[in-house]
C-alpha positions as CSV (number, residue, x, y, z in Angstrom):
1,G,36.9,-30.9,-30.3
2,A,39.9,-33.2,-29.0
3,I,42.0,-35.9,-31.0
4,T,41.6,-39.2,-30.3
5,I,44.6,-40.4,-31.0
6,D,45.3,-44.4,-30.6
7,S,49.3,-44.8,-30.6
8,K,49.1,-48.4,-30.9
9,A,47.9,-47.8,-34.4
10,E,48.7,-49.1,-37.9
11,E,46.0,-46.0,-39.3
12,F,45.2,-42.5,-39.3
13,I,43.1,-41.0,-41.4
14,F,42.5,-37.4,-40.8
15,S,42.2,-36.0,-44.4
16,G,39.3,-32.7,-44.2
17,K,39.4,-32.0,-41.0
18,G,40.5,-28.0,-40.8
19,V,43.7,-28.9,-38.8
20,T,46.4,-26.0,-39.6
21,N,49.4,-28.3,-38.0
22,I,50.0,-32.3,-37.4
23,P,49.2,-33.3,-33.5
24,A,52.4,-34.2,-31.6
25,E,50.8,-37.4,-30.5
26,V,51.1,-38.0,-34.2
27,V,54.1,-37.9,-34.6
28,S,54.4,-39.8,-31.3
29,M,52.6,-43.5,-33.0
30,K,55.5,-45.6,-33.7
31,N,53.0,-48.3,-34.7
32,L,51.6,-46.0,-37.9
33,K,52.0,-47.4,-41.0
34,E,49.8,-45.1,-42.6
35,L,49.4,-40.6,-42.5
36,D,46.5,-39.6,-44.3
37,L,46.8,-35.6,-43.4
38,S,45.4,-34.8,-47.0
39,C,42.5,-32.0,-47.1
40,N,43.8,-30.1,-44.2
41,C,45.3,-26.5,-43.9
42,I,48.9,-28.0,-43.0
43,S,51.4,-25.6,-44.4
44,E,55.1,-27.3,-42.4
45,I,55.7,-30.8,-41.7
46,P,57.9,-30.9,-38.3
47,S,61.1,-32.7,-38.3
48,S,59.4,-35.0,-35.7
49,I,58.2,-37.1,-38.5
50,K,61.3,-38.9,-38.8
51,N,59.9,-40.3,-35.7
52,L,57.2,-42.5,-37.5
53,S,59.7,-45.1,-38.6
54,S,56.8,-47.7,-39.7
55,L,55.6,-45.3,-42.4
56,T,55.0,-46.9,-45.8
57,K,52.3,-44.3,-46.7
58,L,52.3,-40.3,-46.7
59,N,49.4,-38.3,-47.8
60,L,49.9,-35.0,-47.9
61,S,48.2,-33.3,-50.9
62,G,45.3,-30.0,-50.2
63,N,48.0,-28.8,-48.1
64,K,49.6,-25.6,-48.4
65,I,53.5,-27.8,-48.5
66,Y,55.9,-26.1,-50.4
67,E,58.7,-28.1,-48.6
68,L,59.2,-31.3,-46.9
69,P,61.7,-31.6,-44.0
70,A,65.4,-33.7,-44.8
71,E,64.5,-35.6,-41.7
72,I,62.0,-37.7,-44.2
73,S,64.4,-39.4,-45.3
74,R,64.9,-41.3,-41.9
75,L,61.8,-42.9,-43.3
76,K,63.0,-46.2,-44.6
77,F,59.9,-48.1,-44.9
78,L,57.9,-45.2,-46.6
79,K,56.7,-46.6,-50.2
80,E,54.2,-43.8,-51.4
81,I,54.4,-40.4,-50.8
82,Y,50.9,-38.1,-52.5
83,L,51.7,-34.4,-53.3
84,D,50.4,-31.1,-54.7
85,R,51.2,-31.6,-58.5
86,D,50.7,-27.6,-58.6
87,I,53.2,-27.4,-55.6
88,W,55.1,-30.1,-56.4
89,R,56.1,-31.4,-59.8
90,F,58.8,-28.4,-59.8
91,R,60.4,-29.9,-56.9
92,L,60.0,-33.7,-57.9
93,E,64.4,-33.7,-58.5
94,E,63.8,-31.9,-54.8
95,V,61.5,-34.6,-53.0
96,K,63.6,-37.6,-55.0
97,K,67.1,-37.3,-52.8
98,L,64.7,-37.3,-49.8
99,T,63.0,-40.4,-50.9
100,H,63.1,-43.5,-52.2
101,A,59.1,-44.0,-52.0
102,R,57.0,-43.6,-54.9
103,I,56.2,-40.3,-55.7
104,I,52.2,-39.2,-56.4
105,L,51.3,-35.9,-57.3
106,V,47.5,-35.0,-56.8
107,G,45.6,-32.5,-58.2
């Protein structure tokens, strides 16, 4: 079904919906503070993630994400980022260069 998106919302919980990519409407939600895309089939994070300038919490665990765009470094308020342990434990240094956020490895 269609995704109903409130562009003024501060959180977007979209866990386990079987989506394969992040809807363009989501990355234009300027007020978004929390984005939960866990347990989906997402393999790529668009560079437009940088538009979520208010984001403080990002949950990408349970997907097939193997890299993060450099633009994630523009998310100055990001405090927590959740990633899959098996994929990211080898690339932690890489992620730490991109963000000051606390990296929480899941799984």
